[in-house]
C-alpha positions in Angstrom: -76.2 -15.1 52.7 -74.7 -13.2 49.8 -76.3 -15.7 47.2 -79.8 -15.1 48.7 -79.4 -11.4 48.3 -78.2 -11.7 44.8 -81.2 -13.8 43.9 -83.7 -11.6 45.6 -82.6 -8.3 44.1 -83.3 -9.4 40.5 -86.5 -10.9 41.6 -87.6 -7.6 43.1 -86.7 -5.8 39.9 -88.7 -8.4 37.8 -91.7 -8.1 40.0 -91.6 -4.3 40.0 -91.2 -4.3 36.2 -94.2 -6.7 35.7 -96.3 -4.5 38.0 -95.5 -1.4 36.2 -96.2 -2.9 32.8 -99.5 -4.5 33.8 -100.6 -1.2 35.4 -99.9 0.7 32.2 -101.7 -2.0 30.1 -104.7 -1.9 32.5 -104.8 1.9 32.4 -104.7 1.9 28.6 -107.5 -0.7 28.4 -109.6 1.4 30.8 -109.2 4.5 28.6 -109.8 2.5 25.4 -113.0 0.7 26.7 -115.2 3.7 27.9 -118.3 1.9 29.5 -120.6 5.0 29.2 -120.5 4.9 25.3 -118.6 8.1 25.2 -115.9 8.2 22.5 -112.7 6.6 23.6 -110.1 8.9 25.0 -107.9 8.6 22.0 -110.8 9.3 19.7 -111.7 12.5 21.7 -108.3 14.0 20.7 -108.2 12.7 17.1 -108.4 16.1 15.7 -105.2 17.1 17.6 -103.3 14.2 16.0 -100.1 15.3 14.3 -100.2 14.9 10.6 -97.9 16.4 7.9 -100.4 19.0 6.7 -103.1 21.4 8.1 -106.7 21.2 7.0 -107.3 23.0 3.7 -109.2 26.3 3.4 -108.9 27.7 7.0 -109.4 31.3 7.6 -106.3 33.3 8.9 -107.6 33.1 12.5 -108.4 29.3 12.1 -105.0 28.7 10.5 -103.3 30.5 13.5 -105.3 28.4 16.1 -104.6 25.2 14.2 -100.9 26.1 14.0 -100.8 26.8 17.7 -102.7 23.7 18.6 -100.8 21.2 16.4 -97.4 22.7 15.8 -96.7 24.9 18.8 -93.0 25.1 18.1 -93.6 26.5 14.6 -96.3 28.8 16.0 -93.9 30.4 18.5 -91.6 31.3 15.5 -94.7 32.4 13.3 -95.9 34.6 16.3 -92.7 36.5 16.3 -93.1 37.6 12.7 -94.4 40.9 11.6 -98.1 41.1 10.4 -96.9 41.3 6.8 -94.8 38.2 7.1 -97.5 36.4 8.9 -99.7 37.1 5.8 -97.0 35.7 3.6 -96.8 32.5 5.6 -100.6 32.3 5.4 -100.5 32.7 1.6 -98.0 29.9 1.5 -100.4 27.8 3.4 -103.3 28.6 1.0 -101.0 27.2 -1.9 -99.5 24.2 0.1 -101.0 23.1 3.5 -98.2 20.7 4.3 -96.4 21.7 7.5 -92.9 21.5 5.8 -93.9 24.3 3.4 -95.4 26.4 6.3 -92.2 26.0 8.4 -89.9 26.9 5.5 -91.9 30.1 4.9 -91.8 30.9 8.5 -88.1 30.3 8.9 -87.2 32.2 5.7 -89.0 35.2 7.1 -87.1 35.2 10.4 -83.9 36.1 8.7 
């Protein structure tokens, strides 16, 4: 009897894992193949994709919204800065739109 249980238990794990993986794959395919001709789900959010830089030439308001949407953690620190320090970070962005430069400018002004 002990041998039957030891065989059934791993079998249950294998079946559960296969069901879970196949469910995830089927769900992913359903989102990728939108039958209504709408953009695929991943394409709808392509503008939110994380990259290493923000779009060039944003206004201050657009810069802040983009920072909040794409890099919320950095935005939280940015938001705590004085208005003068925020303008300094924005000027850094105008010179270099890479998030590393924006983060460095933000963190330097926190001190």
